[in-house]
C-alpha positions as CSV (number, residue, x, y, z in Angstrom):
1,X,-26.0,-47.9,3.6
2,X,-27.3,-51.3,2.4
3,X,-27.4,-53.3,5.8
4,X,-29.5,-56.6,5.8
5,X,-30.6,-58.1,9.0
6,X,-28.1,-59.9,10.9
7,X,-30.4,-62.6,12.4
8,X,-30.0,-66.2,11.2
9,X,-27.2,-65.3,8.6
10,X,-24.4,-67.7,10.1
11,X,-22.1,-65.0,11.5
12,X,-19.5,-65.8,14.0
13,X,-19.9,-62.9,16.0
14,X,-23.0,-61.2,17.6
15,X,-22.0,-57.5,16.7
16,X,-22.9,-57.5,13.0
17,X,-22.6,-54.4,11.5
18,X,-20.6,-52.5,14.4
19,X,-17.8,-51.2,12.0
20,X,-20.6,-48.6,10.9
21,X,-20.5,-47.0,14.3
22,X,-18.6,-47.7,17.9
23,X,-16.7,-50.7,17.8
24,X,-17.6,-53.3,20.3
25,X,-15.4,-53.8,23.6
26,X,-13.5,-57.2,24.0
27,X,-12.0,-57.4,20.5
28,X,-8.6,-56.3,19.0
29,X,-9.4,-53.1,16.8
30,X,-7.4,-51.8,13.8
31,X,-8.1,-48.4,12.4
32,X,-5.5,-47.2,9.7
33,X,-5.9,-45.1,6.4
34,X,-3.8,-43.6,3.8
35,X,-4.4,-40.8,1.2
36,X,-4.2,-42.2,-2.4
37,X,-1.5,-41.1,-4.9
38,X,-2.5,-38.1,-6.9
39,X,-4.0,-39.1,-10.1
40,X,-5.9,-41.9,-8.8
41,X,-9.5,-40.9,-9.0
42,X,-12.2,-41.9,-6.5
43,X,-14.2,-43.7,-9.4
44,X,-11.2,-45.8,-10.4
45,X,-10.3,-46.5,-6.7
46,X,-14.2,-47.5,-6.0
47,X,-14.0,-49.9,-8.8
48,X,-11.0,-51.6,-7.7
49,X,-12.4,-52.0,-3.9
50,X,-16.0,-52.9,-5.1
51,X,-14.8,-55.4,-7.4
52,X,-12.5,-57.6,-5.1
53,X,-9.2,-56.2,-7.2
54,X,-7.9,-54.7,-4.0
55,X,-7.9,-58.1,-2.2
56,X,-6.5,-59.8,-5.2
57,X,-3.7,-57.2,-5.5
58,X,-2.9,-57.6,-1.8
59,X,-2.0,-61.4,-2.8
60,X,-5.4,-63.1,-1.9
61,X,-7.2,-65.6,-4.2
62,X,-10.8,-64.6,-4.1
63,X,-13.8,-66.4,-4.9
64,X,-17.0,-64.6,-4.5
65,X,-20.6,-65.3,-5.2
66,X,-20.9,-62.0,-7.0
67,X,-18.5,-59.9,-9.1
68,X,-19.0,-56.9,-6.7
69,X,-19.3,-56.4,-3.0
70,X,-23.0,-56.0,-2.0
71,X,-24.9,-57.2,1.2
72,X,-25.2,-60.8,1.4
73,X,-22.4,-61.7,-1.0
74,X,-20.3,-64.6,0.3
75,X,-16.3,-64.4,-0.5
76,X,-13.8,-66.9,0.5
77,X,-10.2,-65.8,0.3
78,X,-7.0,-68.0,0.4
79,X,-3.5,-66.7,1.0
80,X,-0.8,-68.7,-0.4
81,X,-3.2,-71.5,-0.7
82,X,-2.9,-72.4,2.9
83,X,-5.7,-70.7,5.0
84,X,-9.2,-70.2,3.8
85,X,-11.0,-67.2,5.1
86,X,-14.8,-67.3,4.2
87,X,-16.7,-63.9,4.7
88,X,-20.0,-62.3,4.1
89,X,-20.6,-59.0,2.9
90,X,-22.6,-57.2,5.7
91,X,-23.3,-54.0,4.2
92,X,-22.0,-51.4,1.4
93,X,-21.9,-47.6,1.2
94,X,-22.3,-46.3,-2.1
95,X,-22.8,-42.4,-2.1
96,X,-21.4,-39.6,-4.5
97,X,-18.2,-39.0,-1.6
98,X,-18.1,-42.4,0.0
99,X,-17.9,-45.8,-0.9
100,X,-16.9,-49.2,0.5
101,X,-18.2,-52.2,2.4
102,X,-18.0,-54.2,5.2
103,X,-17.7,-58.0,5.7
104,X,-17.9,-60.4,8.8
105,X,-16.4,-63.8,9.3
106,X,-18.1,-66.9,8.7
107,X,-17.7,-70.5,10.0
108,X,-14.3,-71.7,9.3
109,X,-12.7,-68.5,9.4
110,X,-9.7,-68.4,12.0
111,X,-10.8,-65.3,13.4
112,X,-14.2,-63.7,14.6
113,X,-15.2,-60.1,13.8
114,X,-15.9,-57.6,10.9
115,X,-13.6,-55.7,8.7
116,X,-14.7,-52.4,7.0
117,X,-12.9,-50.7,3.6
118,X,-14.1,-47.4,3.0
119,X,-13.0,-44.7,0.3
120,X,-14.1,-41.3,0.7
121,X,-13.3,-37.9,-1.0
122,X,-11.7,-35.3,1.2
123,X,-10.3,-32.0,0.5
124,X,-6.8,-33.6,0.7
125,X,-7.7,-36.1,-1.9
126,X,-9.0,-39.6,-1.7
127,X,-8.8,-41.4,1.6
128,X,-8.9,-45.0,1.8
129,X,-9.6,-46.1,5.6
130,X,-9.8,-49.9,7.1
131,X,-11.4,-50.5,10.5
132,X,-11.8,-53.8,12.0
133,X,-12.4,-55.7,15.2
134,X,-11.4,-59.4,15.7
135,X,-10.5,-62.0,18.2
136,X,-9.1,-65.4,17.6
137,X,-11.6,-68.2,16.6
138,X,-9.6,-71.2,15.7
139,X,-7.0,-73.6,17.6
140,X,-4.5,-72.3,14.9
141,X,-5.0,-68.7,15.4
142,X,-4.8,-68.9,19.2
143,X,-1.6,-71.0,19.1
144,X,-0.1,-68.5,16.5
145,X,-0.5,-65.8,19.1
146,X,1.6,-62.8,18.3
147,X,2.3,-64.1,14.9
148,X,-1.4,-64.0,13.8
149,X,-1.5,-60.5,14.8
150,X,1.4,-59.8,12.7
151,X,-0.2,-61.4,10.0
152,X,-3.2,-59.3,10.1
153,X,-1.2,-56.1,10.4
154,X,0.7,-57.3,7.3
155,X,-2.7,-57.8,5.2
156,X,-3.8,-54.4,6.5
157,X,-0.7,-52.9,5.0
158,X,-1.1,-54.8,1.9
159,X,-4.7,-53.6,1.3
160,X,-3.7,-50.2,1.8
161,X,-0.8,-50.4,-0.6
162,X,-2.9,-52.5,-3.2
163,X,-5.5,-49.7,-4.0
């Protein structure tokens, strides 16, 4: 795992890197996964994920400081050109049978927390797993209440289908 030191990095939450282990208390958590369709190779899926294509296919406009996810890369995503969601890659995992990254929220993001996207080879095929913890950071997110959570759940579903 490639994990930078979290100090002075500008993240909006103190538990930087927590998606690599036990998720912190006090946040809404998400853990969803799916097996990829037969025929989708681990290598192909890894390229889609690490090159921001999963996010683009999920309907987000992606602007990143590098063409591939790696620790320290800043990425800003927009959905329907309404909400800007700035994040920074906290760590990456690139091994023979596991590949992915986690990013954390930066100032201006409507939520505070971290989201991890990981592909792994299993006996059943290639598994895509998303793990996240978050809480509202902006007045708009708090005012949206349950609707905000529905949007987050819908985006998770879109990521899972986009791979």
